TIMIVEX-681350 format. One line per 3 residues: their letters; for each residue x, y, z of N, C-alpha, C. Coordinates in steps of 0.001 Angstrom, whole numbers, m for minus. Example, Ala and Ser with C-alpha at 12.3 -4.5 7.8 and 13.67 -1.06 7.14 Angstrom:
% residues 2
AS	13190 m5690 7800 12300 m4500 7800 13200 m3300 7800  12850 m2250 7080 13670 m1060 7140 12900 30 7870
***
This chain:
% residues 315
MNF	138282 87165 58570 137587 85705 59074 136597 84960 57850  136564 84169 58102 135434 83029 57054 134224 83195 57115  133851 83468 56114 131794 84062 56529 131714 82563 57393
KTA	132006 81289 56776 131030 79899 57015 131275 79695 58407  132962 79876 58827 133150 79699 60008 132993 80352 61197  132478 81484 60649 132239 82635 61745 130301 82454 62012
RTG	129270 81572 60395 128745 81460 60752 127892 80444 61624  128883 79675 61552 128481 78366 62323 129149 78335 63717  129790 79166 63987 130482 79362 65310 129205 80450 66180
GLA	128631 81945 65369 128160 82396 65394 126960 81232 66087  126409 79941 65719 125386 79713 65990 125147 79085 66485  126428 78390 66620 126802 77356 68363 126480 78098 69022
LLA	127324 79184 69134 127234 80602 70367 125676 80731 70742  125327 80991 69436 123462 81685 70143 122957 80436 70945  123104 78784 69849 122381 78275 70867 123051 77840 72317
IVI	124038 78441 73016 125056 77831 73948 124123 78851 74798  124295 80295 74461 123771 81359 75677 122589 81298 75930  121693 80500 74677 119527 80143 75399 120248 79285 76221
AAA	120344 77844 75655 120444 77075 76337 121233 77283 77901  121913 77976 78009 122790 78361 79015 121832 79472 80209  121190 80714 80152 120909 81197 80452 119391 81202 81401
PIG	118458 80364 81073 118305 79582 82316 118116 79423 83436  119928 79132 83907 120546 79152 84595 120696 79821 85653  120172 81386 85205 120233 82428 86229 118838 82757 86209
FSN	117840 81993 85394 116455 82759 85678 116078 81702 87246  115511 83210 88182 115313 82933 89349 113588 82568 89307  113111 82972 88347 111737 83107 88144 110775 83474 87262
SYY	109544 83208 86427 109186 83225 85492 108886 84288 84665  109319 85452 85739 109655 86700 85275 110736 87366 84270  111756 86472 84323 113112 86392 83549 113148 85429 82521
YDV	112029 84201 82592 111267 83738 81181 110616 84220 79845  109664 85426 80706 109156 86268 80364 110206 86935 79711  110646 88341 80122 111570 88776 79143 112236 88109 78433
GVN	112456 86934 78521 113753 86306 77689 112983 86097 76307  111094 85575 76616 110571 85132 75411 110333 86816 74512  110208 87408 74971 109933 88512 74454 110983 88973 73374
AMF	112518 89291 73932 113642 89551 73613 113913 88930 72142  113798 87425 72825 113808 86346 71177 112502 87077 70138  111109 86835 70207 110436 87214 69897 111024 88770 69078
NAI	111438 89936 69686 111923 90675 68817 113137 90435 67869  113546 89481 68783 114725 89575 67340 114610 88889 66261  113406 87594 66145 113265 86995 65188 112610 88356 64226
VCV	112222 88660 64463 111358 90199 63609 112254 90997 63299  113356 91514 64321 114325 91967 63714 115201 91886 62783  115441 90458 62785 116603 89857 61431 115898 89839 60513
GLN	114860 88935 60404 113908 88932 58993 113719 90972 58366  113843 91894 59567 113431 93199 59064 114912 93632 58608  115768 93203 58686 117226 93683 58948 117540 92799 57337
LLI	116971 91835 57477 117144 91596 55702 116830 92684 54498  115524 93463 55016 114922 94635 53473 116000 95774 54247  115970 95891 55646 116914 97605 55697 118482 97077 55794
GYA	118704 95931 55993 120461 96081 56241 120873 95546 54770  119857 94953 54197 121165 93807 53533 119926 94935 51952  119064 94691 51883 118500 95418 50182 118489 96679 50184
GQI	118626 97316 51264 118601 99063 51895 117207 99961 51360  116660 98965 51895 114677 99010 51351 114198 100179 53459  114269 100845 53725 113170 101526 54287 111566 100874 54854
SLG	111146 100160 55959 109736 100104 56322 109557 100801 57686  108648 101995 57922 108674 101920 59298 106559 101786 59728  106322 100413 58685 104974 100003 59211 105391 98557 59252
HAG	106231 98382 59858 106522 96866 60132 105440 95922 60630  105076 96710 61820 104304 96377 63181 102649 96218 62883  102535 96820 61581 101576 96162 60842 100905 94734 60825
FFA	102437 94472 60216 102365 92814 59341 102989 91805 60840  103141 92324 61925 103233 91633 63160 101489 91931 63821  100814 92674 63577 99635 92784 63830 98890 92214 63699
LGA	98398 91680 61974 97830 91136 61569 97802 89310 61895  99654 88668 61918 99535 87746 62233 99231 87467 63517  98983 88429 63995 98465 88187 65894 97085 87677 65105
YGS	96894 89024 64640 94920 88849 64606 94195 87600 64076  95051 87696 63073 94825 86407 62119 94741 85239 62467  95509 84829 63616 95851 83811 64713 94367 83480 65423
ALM	94294 85127 66203 93266 84813 66808 92331 84743 66600  91486 85391 65184 90266 85272 64051 89982 83749 63717  91327 83413 63225 90717 81850 62918 90550 80642 64155
TTN	91454 80911 65063 91365 79839 65950 89738 79866 66756  89565 81340 67230 88789 81356 68192 87369 81434 67342  87152 82325 66474 85905 82025 65332 85544 80845 64573
YGI	86742 80184 64261 86530 79190 63149 87344 77756 63384  87293 77887 64304 88443 76679 65167 89611 76243 64295  89796 76792 63529 91168 76217 62594 92109 75756 63815
PPI	93246 74712 63752 93876 74850 64608 95237 75724 64763  95520 76530 66001 96290 76877 65688 97755 77163 64393  98340 75722 64897 99141 75910 63867 99051 76900 62432
GAM	98014 75904 62145 96998 76048 60893 97175 77373 60718  96248 78036 61565 96332 79649 61379 97107 80517 61222  98273 80311 61895 99918 80814 62013 100314 80982 60688
VLS	100254 79277 60118 100543 79653 58543 99726 80518 57322  98808 80159 57435 97345 80758 57145 97318 82241 56850  97608 82819 58433 97941 84289 58716 98961 85040 57716
AAV	100679 84016 58172 101713 84417 57187 100857 84252 55613  100412 83312 55170 100261 83353 53784 99508 84770 53440  98798 85052 53972 98018 86497 54267 98582 87262 54152
VGL	99339 87537 54998 100632 89130 55426 101211 88443 53771  102071 87619 53490 102834 87828 52631 101930 88156 51036  100394 87348 51176 100449 87812 49986 100369 89627 49634
LAF	99704 90228 51036 99886 91547 50987 100807 92361 50471  101927 91887 51438 103480 92344 51331 103510 92652 49986  103218 91084 48978 103470 91275 47842 102557 92685 46857
LVG	101619 92710 47133 101043 93323 46572 101062 95300 47036  100851 95437 48324 101642 96881 48300 102999 97141 48277  103296 95744 48197 105126 96086 47891 105834 96045 46483
RPI	104740 96065 45751 105090 96374 43826 105359 97245 43812  104060 98007 43677 103995 99597 43620 104966 101024 44830  105162 100366 45986 105902 101560 46512 107651 100971 46647
LKL	107417 99842 46260 109198 99357 46301 109819 100163 45002  109102 101416 43976 109684 101960 43083 110055 103000 43501  109648 103452 44958 109648 104672 46053 111452 104485 46126
KGH	111595 106073 47045 113157 105173 47441 112787 106965 48129  114278 106663 49615 114576 107597 50369 113204 107541 51228  113219 109494 51756 111627 109235 52123 110365 108709 51753
YLA	110567 109013 50678 109008 108566 49766 108787 107069 50137  109399 106433 50446 109122 105302 50545 109464 104336 51969  109533 105547 53074 108942 105244 54503 108104 106117 54415
MAT	107760 107267 54307 105995 107866 54225 105217 106586 53977  105345 105566 52627 104635 104208 52171 104447 104078 53049  105213 103708 53463 105412 102508 55037 104680 102696 55968
LGI	105005 103657 56526 104345 104280 57355 103061 104611 57535  102568 105082 55844 101009 104788 55504 100559 103507 55783  101415 102621 55491 100490 101141 55333 100071 100403 56625
GII	101660 100594 57543 101316 100878 58692 100247 101549 60138  99858 102268 59519 99084 103407 60470 97701 103056 59930  97413 102548 58220 95752 102156 57581 95464 100697 58686
IHI	96814 99848 59117 96254 98695 59662 96115 98856 61011  96698 100004 61281 96082 99945 62908 95132 100734 63155  95113 101324 62265 92961 101648 62261 92175 101390 62156
VLK	92377 100407 60947 91312 99198 60724 91082 98344 62171  91827 97624 62699 92184 97116 63683 91156 97631 65324  91311 99000 64789 91298 99856 66193 89728 100281 65722
TES	89056 100264 65026 88107 100523 64433 86266 99465 63716  87450 98529 63537 86339 97651 63134 86228 96837 64518  85541 97312 65317 85281 96827 66914 84591 95353 66441
KIT	83702 95291 65756 82856 94117 65919 83755 92740 65242  84480 92977 65208 85771 92030 64575 86643 91614 65568  87529 92748 65221 88633 92993 66335 88615 92975 68083
GGP	87406 93506 67884 87083 94131 69498 87349 95543 69771  87696 96195 68284 88556 97479 68640 89829 97961 69827  89784 98879 70177 90762 99423 71450 90727 98351 72555
DGM	89537 97605 72745 89561 96961 73760 90181 95939 73338  90674 95373 72432 91294 93659 72425 90217 92562 71875  90790 91555 72245 90168 90439 71828 91216 89388 72215
SVD	89902 88141 73140 91582 86933 73407 91945 86311 72795  93092 85247 73011 93360 84336 72042 93267 82988 72546  93072 82323 71799 93359 81052 72438 94772 80320 72313
NFS	95009 79236 73606 96565 78294 73753 96806 77951 72282  98220 78393 71989 98897 77129 71075 99209 76070 71297  98947 75107 70441 99242 73365 70678 99456 73146 69260
LLG	99822 71856 69567 100595 71299 68422 100902 69933 68748  100401 68735 67980 100322 68007 68115 99899 66758 69618  98975 67883 69707 98090 67435 70436 99017 67741 72617
VTV	99844 68586 71731 101101 69422 73147 100172 71010 73035  99877 71409 74075 99463 72830 74590 100770 73612 75031  101255 74377 74503 102432 75316 75255 101877 76061 76428
MGD	101900 75777 77357 101357 77162 77949 102710 77275 79103  102848 78415 79661 103560 79209 80933 105082 79182 80174  105898 80400 81075 106743 80899 79678 107797 80306 80043
RMW	107653 78822 80911 109401 78439 80251 109054 77785 79083  108166 77159 78899 107589 76416 77388 107494 76756 76279  107358 78231 76488 107537 79098 76013 108785 79497 75401
YWV	109712 79825 76150 111217 80154 76197 111487 78849 75054  111402 78118 75120 112205 76751 74304 111670 77344 73040  110536 77130 73285 109484 77277 71887 110537 78653 70766
AGG	110467 79560 71654 110909 80859 70817 112926 80648 70315  113092 79914 71618 114829 80178 71751 115049 78997 70161  114411 77769 70183 114449 77003 68388 114295 77609 67896
LLV	112882 78299 67230 112837 79653 66563 114105 80089 65666  114188 81314 67330 115126 82061 66674 116787 81605 66321  117021 79906 66781 118193 79898 65936 118049 78739 64224
LTV	116317 78665 64387 115907 78595 63095 116108 79563 62177  115581 80732 62683 115746 82089 61948 116434 82566 61444  117679 82560 62377 118788 83141 62373 119697 82163 60787
WLA	119053 80618 61059 119916 80018 60432 119466 79641 58912  118337 80365 58666 117601 80388 57454 117910 82239 57135  117885 82709 57279 118406 84388 57358 120110 84188 56933
LNL	120998 83403 57358 122706 83176 57257 122519 82613 55777  122127 81937 55748 121992 81460 54284 120968 81636 52925  120475 82704 53023 120098 82831 52609 120375 84060 51819
IDS	121704 85307 53381 122233 85667 52893 123713 85484 51964  124098 84000 52205 125079 83035 51552 125155 82542 49915  123784 83241 49798 123067 82154 48445 123279 83688 47270
PVG	122469 82953 46674 122962 84200 45095 121980 85153 45409  120345 85082 46424 119644 85945 46082 120299 86835 47066  120757 86551 48649 121354 87474 48880 122944 88232 48705
RAL	123162 87871 47500 124289 88731 46634 123498 89972 45838  122713 89528 45210 121573 90367 45123 120653 90830 45780  120769 91308 46641 120024 92170 47526 121574 93062 48341
RAV	122501 92484 48313 123618 93370 48398 124110 94374 47010  124305 93755 46028 124478 94744 44728 123310 95438 45346  121899 95385 45092 120947 96548 45091 120678 97201 45859
HGS	121541 97548 46984 121987 98396 48307 122681 99048 47717  123958 98205 47159 125070 99035 46538 124745 100024 45496  124093 99718 44486 123713 100267 43606 122813 99825 42612
EVG	121464 100204 42679 120303 100126 41784 121187 99876 40436  121180 100970 40010 121304 101033 38041 122677 99754 37901  123857 99896 38703 125117 99186 38468 124179 97416 39099
AEV	123115 96981 39664 123069 95870 39603 122425 95388 38926  121134 96753 37631 120005 96406 37165 121492 95891 35412  122265 97006 35351 122976 96716 34649 124050 95225 34082
VGV	124410 94437 35295 124446 93193 35682 123955 92082 35217  122209 92890 35008 121473 91833 34991 120938 91683 36304  120347 92366 37205 120032 91816 38474 118988 92342 38299
DTS	117592 92134 38442 116010 91957 38313 115542 92907 39788  115977 93784 39560 115909 94989 41555 114453 94909 41590  113434 94931 40945 112343 94770 41640 111888 93936 41958
SYK	111909 92998 41855 111812 91500 42142 112370 90908 43051  113804 91664 43381 114524 90618 44862 114109 91875 45726  113713 93036 45750 112923 94300 47075 112005 93626 47464
VLV	111075 93533 46154 109932 92810 46737 109639 91275 47372  110692 90707 46898 111152 89314 47719 111518 89403 49296  112257 90590 49078 113113 90639 50568 111650 90780 51562
FVV	110670 92173 50812 109795 92475 51580 108413 91570 52241  108451 90519 51462 107154 89665 51803 107958 88729 52849  109343 88330 52841 110024 87450 53412 110243 87795 54925
SAM	110078 89353 55019 109889 89601 56388 109313 90120 57088  107890 90781 56237 106439 90401 56491 106296 89495 57100  106231 88330 56373 106008 86797 56532 106881 86922 58549
FAS	107684 86975 58089 108571 86765 59887 108250 87052 60688  107656 88683 60791 106901 89530 61730 105073 89211 62169  104758 88348 60622 103858 88103 60779 103471 86386 61894
VVG	104202 85695 61540 104937 84501 62243 105259 84481 64011  106122 85477 63994 105821 86216 65139 104540 86369 66293  103918 87891 65378 102608 88502 65650 101680 87333 66290
SLF	101412 85817 65563 100964 84809 65586 101225 84150 66760  102291 83889 67497 103224 83667 68008 102917 84502 69695  103095 85815 69648 102845 86637 70362 101551 86553 71166
AHK	100471 86219 70343 99275 86219 70458 98948 85307 71321  99134 84169 70579 99121 82415 71622 99664 82924 73329  101141 83347 72860 101399 83363 74301 100561 84544 75227
NGF	100522 85309 75020 99868 86418 75663 98183 85985 75795  97488 85647 75397 96149 85040 75363 95207 86542 74695  95749 87177 75093 94985 88415 74890 95667 89735 73814
ITP	95404 90482 73262 95818 91289 72259 94832 92810 71830  95804 93893 71169 94670 95107 71184 95660 95711 69972  94891 96324 69234 95677 96667 68234 96831 97765 68495
DIG	96961 98126 69748 98377 99092 70247 99801 98057 69685  99909 96885 69489 100614 95868 69144 101304 96340 67540  99891 97102 66785 100432 97466 65109 100615 98911 65094
SFF	101321 99542 66389 101525 101142 65928 102376 101484 65779  102246 102670 65572 104151 103417 65024 104881 103543 65765  104569 103735 67121 105943 103911 68022 106509 101989 67761
HSV	106081 100604 67514 106321 99574 67394 107333 99585 66661  106401 99861 65156 107351 100101 63803 108683 100763 64418  108409 101509 64759 110177 102348 64734 110810 101933 66643
ELV	110479 101459 67129 111167 100213 67814 111885 99280 67251  111138 98766 66480 111824 97590 65713 113282 98299 64816  112487 99181 64122 113891 99667 63475 114619 100085 64029
TMV	114574 100694 65229 115637 101359 65817 116891 100029 66541  115706 99087 67186 116274 97983 67253 117740 97131 66003  117174 97469 65042 118619 97192 63722 119240 98021 64056
VLG	119003 98826 63766 120012 100344 63738 121201 100026 64805  120429 99900 65974 121201 99748 67142 122213 98874 67135  121530 97676 66485 122336 96620 66857 123959 96889 65469
GMA	123013 97164 64677 124227 96719 63346 123390 96561 62312  122886 97879 61024 122370 97302 59721 123822 95798 58827  122924 95691 58092 123577 94379 57164 124335 93344 58003
SVF	123826 93018 59583 124464 92582 60831 123187 91613 60843  122978 90063 60573 121915 89335 61361 122341 89479 63273  123563 88908 63283 123617 88890 65192 123578 90124 65399
GAL	124028 91004 64829 123633 92468 65005 122807 92695 65133  121705 92516 64603 120233 93250 64702 119568 92556 65947  120554 90923 66151 119498 89904 67520 120400 90851 68655
IGA	121593 91133 68522 121742 91664 69759 120784 93299 69935  120329 93705 69136 120040 95617 69324 118086 95045 69477  118190 94192 69400 116834 93779 69547 116998 92703 71166
VIL	117780 92607 71688 117604 91898 73139 118031 92895 74012  118939 93865 73613 119211 94957 74187 118013 96066 74614  117761 96433 73531 116270 97274 73906 115240 97173 74291
TLL	115062 95425 74554 114163 95122 75159 114509 94404 76490  115674 94451 77177 116050 94093 78198 116103 95442 78967  116566 96863 78045 117194 97765 78635 115654 98294 79632
PQV	114534 98303 79249 113933 99146 80015 113273 98422 81558  113303 97289 81576 113483 96183 82345 114517 96486 83700  115497 96561 82919 116745 96888 83980 116768 98706 84301
LAA	116402 99584 83362 115728 100371 84025 114721 101199 84366  113634 99997 85188 112963 100169 85493 112921 100649 86921  114099 101022 88170 113888 101431 89680 114418 103353 89111
VEQ	114473 103308 87624 114723 104648 87547 113554 105276 86526  112420 104733 86599 111153 105054 85199 111381 106566 85361  111463 107380 85868 111202 108635 84844 111936 109317 84098
YEA	113398 108495 84753 114511 109168 83351 114903 108344 82432  113664 107045 82340 113881 105731 81203 114100 106636 80046  113432 107188 79943 113393 107969 78008 114568 108024 77362
MIL	114936 109462 78898 115788 110123 78916 117131 109143 78652  117517 108243 79493 118797 107004 79698 118588 106519 78430  117815 106170 77949 117521 105265 76685 117508 105628 75088
GAI	117711 107517 75069 118003 108695 73759 118974 109459 74068  119674 108756 75255 121146 109189 75261 122371 107664 75026  121123 106909 75473 122639 105544 74617 121956 105851 73219
MMG	121061 106333 72646 120841 106054 71382 121782 106820 70512  121696 108369 71359 122653 108982 70637 124075 109163 70274  124548 108605 71869 126309 108200 71748 126515 106666 70948
TMI	125391 105647 70364 126144 105032 69882 125672 105202 68346  125047 106336 68046 125029 106315 66193 126316 108044 66278  126647 108418 67126 127860 109458 67065 129171 108450 67400
FMP	129016 107949 67746 130870 106737 68216 130527 105490 67675  129690 104942 66677 129689 103583 66453 128779 103810 65543  128741 104396 64421 127784 104755 63356 126676 103664 62520
KGL	127995 102610 62782 127620 101333 62049 126581 100102 62718  126082 100980 63924 126114 100011 65121 126502 99252 66071  126831 98695 66979 127143 98264 67872 128218 96763 67391
LPS	127392 95925 66906 128529 94726 66400 129343 94813 65398  128880 95498 64176 129677 95526 62477 130883 96868 63601  130622 97749 64208 131533 98575 65351 132845 98109 65870
IVA	132521 97055 66991 132477 96638 67787 134307 95437 66938  133614 94777 65784 134456 93614 65315 135357 94216 64365  135100 95780 63774 135801 96564 63131 137037 96829 63967
SLK	136574 97517 65182 137740 97780 65824 138478 97008 66724  138318 95188 66759 139021 94506 67327 139601 94298 66490  139148 93985 64852 140138 94118 63632 141310 94852 63316
RRG	141037 96132 63552 142106 97177 63361 143029 96738 64284  142854 96684 65505 143347 96587 66957 144635 94868 66457  143539 93623 66008 144490 92854 65677 146008 92957 64270
AGK	145153 94093 63190 146556 94225 62463 147514 94650 63076  147099 96089 63918 148262 96802 64521 148977 95962 65037  148799 94966 65788 150315 94080 65955 151004 93630 65517
***
C-alpha cells in the first residue's frame, strides 16, 4: 500500500470518526470521556515518535505533561498571561528543559535510559508535591478557563471539538515528520545507531530533537487538560501516569501513529466499560495486556494489518 495514500485515507477516516462520534453521545459524560481519550492520543502520538520510531524509552513523560499544566496554571492565575500565551511559553520552557536533560541522558541505552527518564519524572512529581507555596502541594491548585480571541472554551462539547481538531493536526504533523528526512533518520537510529553514524546521521542530535518534540506535545496537552478541568494536582505527573502512557503506545503498536492513537483510546475507554465490574478491572486489564503481548507482540494495529496482508497474499 502506498504510504501517502494510507496517510490521506487514515486522516480522512480519523476526521470522519471524530465528527460522527457525537451522534451516539447521549450526555456530557460521553463528551468528557472522548476529550480525555483524544488528549491521551495526542500525547501518545508524540511519545510514539520517541519510543516507536527512534527506539528511545521514556518513563517520565507524565512529568512534562504536569509541567505544561502547572506552567499554564501559574502564568494565567498569578501573572495574568493569556491562556494561549501561557500554553506556548510552558511548551517552550518544557522543550528547553527536555533539551538540557536530553543531551546527557540520551547517551544511555536500555534500562539505564529507562531509569534516567524515570528519575526525571519522579523529581518533577516530588517538586510539584513539596513546593506547596507555589503549586498548592498535594491539595493542588485551580486553573482559569481557556480563552482565545475573546472566546472562552467552556463545557465538554466545546472541548470535544478543540481536542478533535488538535488531534487531527497532531497526527498530520507526525505523519509528515515520519515521511521526511528526519523520520528516515529516526528509523535509522532505531535500526542501528552505529550503522546510522557510519552513513553520516548525527544520531545524538536526532534523538534529542525527537525527545524535545515529544515533551512539547505532552506539555501542550497538559496545559489544555489543566484549563479544561479547572483544577490540577501533582498526581498528573506520577510514575503511574507515565507507565500508562507507555502502555498505550505499546498496546496500540509502536512505530505506528494510528496504532498509538488506537491504544490510547482503548485504554482510556476500557476503565469506563469495566466500571460495572470494578473489583475485577485491574485483573481484566492485565489479562488484555498479557494476551496482546503474547499473541500480538507488535501491538494491535501492526499485527492486524500484517494479518490482513498475509490473507490477501494467500488468495
